[in-house]
C-alpha positions as CSV (number, residue, x, y, z in Angstrom):
1,D,101.0,137.8,110.0
2,F,100.2,134.4,110.7
3,A,102.2,131.3,109.2
4,T,99.8,128.7,107.9
5,P,101.1,125.0,107.1
6,R,101.5,124.2,103.6
7,A,100.0,120.6,104.3
8,I,99.2,118.5,107.0
9,L,100.2,115.0,106.9
10,T,98.2,112.2,108.5
11,G,98.2,108.4,108.9
12,H,100.4,107.7,111.9
13,D,98.8,106.3,115.0
14,Y,101.9,107.0,117.3
15,E,104.4,109.8,117.5
16,I,106.7,110.6,114.7
17,T,110.5,109.4,115.5
18,C,112.1,110.3,112.1
19,A,111.6,112.0,108.8
20,T,113.0,113.1,105.9
21,I,112.0,115.5,102.8
22,C,113.3,114.8,99.1
23,A,112.7,118.2,97.5
24,E,113.7,116.8,93.8
25,L,110.6,114.3,94.0
26,G,108.3,116.1,96.1
27,L,108.1,113.6,98.8
28,V,108.0,113.4,102.6
29,I,109.0,110.1,104.3
30,S,108.3,109.6,108.1
31,G,108.3,107.0,110.5
32,S,106.6,106.5,113.9
33,K,107.4,105.0,117.2
34,E,105.3,101.5,116.1
35,G,106.0,101.7,112.6
36,P,105.1,101.7,109.5
37,C,106.9,104.5,107.5
38,L,104.6,106.7,105.2
39,I,105.4,108.3,101.9
40,H,103.5,111.7,101.3
41,S,103.5,114.0,98.6
42,M,104.4,117.7,99.5
43,N,100.6,118.2,99.1
44,G,99.7,116.0,101.9
45,D,98.6,113.1,99.9
46,L,99.2,109.7,101.4
47,L,100.9,108.0,98.6
48,R,102.6,104.7,100.1
49,T,103.0,102.6,103.2
50,L,106.5,101.0,103.6
51,E,106.3,98.0,105.8
52,G,109.3,96.1,107.2
53,P,110.2,92.8,105.7
54,E,108.2,89.6,107.0
55,T,111.2,87.3,106.2
56,L,113.0,88.5,109.2
57,E,112.6,87.0,112.7
58,G,109.0,87.9,113.2
59,P,107.2,91.1,112.6
60,A,108.6,93.2,115.7
61,N,111.9,93.3,114.1
62,C,111.2,96.2,111.9
63,L,108.5,98.0,113.8
64,R,110.5,101.0,115.1
65,P,112.4,103.2,112.5
66,K,115.1,105.2,113.8
67,L,116.7,107.1,110.8
68,I,115.2,107.6,107.5
69,Q,117.1,109.4,104.4
70,A,115.8,109.3,100.8
71,S,117.6,109.8,97.5
72,R,117.0,112.1,94.3
73,E,117.3,108.7,92.4
74,G,114.0,107.4,94.5
75,H,115.5,104.7,97.2
76,C,114.5,105.3,100.6
77,V,117.1,103.9,103.3
78,I,115.2,103.2,106.7
79,Y,117.5,102.1,110.0
80,Y,115.2,100.5,112.5
81,E,115.8,100.3,116.3
82,N,117.0,96.5,116.1
83,G,120.0,97.2,113.7
84,V,118.2,96.4,110.6
85,F,118.6,98.6,107.3
86,C,116.1,98.3,104.7
87,V,116.3,99.8,101.1
88,F,112.9,100.5,99.5
89,S,112.0,102.2,96.1
90,V,109.6,105.2,96.5
91,N,107.0,102.8,94.8
92,G,107.0,100.9,98.2
93,R,108.9,97.8,96.9
94,L,111.5,96.3,99.3
95,Q,114.9,96.0,97.6
96,A,117.3,94.9,100.2
97,T,117.9,94.1,103.8
98,M,121.1,94.1,106.1
99,E,121.5,93.5,109.9
100,T,124.1,95.0,111.8
101,D,125.1,94.8,115.5
102,D,126.8,98.1,115.4
103,K,125.1,101.4,117.1
104,I,124.0,103.7,114.5
105,K,123.4,107.1,115.2
């Protein structure tokens, strides 16, 4: 027997560094080495692009996502390499940001 993928997700130009699956909402959220984060349906349809906030010190601040977590309530928390947390709705709207000097793993 040969295993076949249920869907092939496309859209990133660089290697994937983090991903999460929210089975309750039927979403796959992934981040790549040079950003952005993408939201796909479980069927492989690209739904949204999550861009880091532009209000921080230049666009380089939110280019490299390290950790992603999604909730069943429709929120997505992304931790970027430079110590910035961003909370997005699954509709792609940036809801909050926070900077930290702590190392998050």
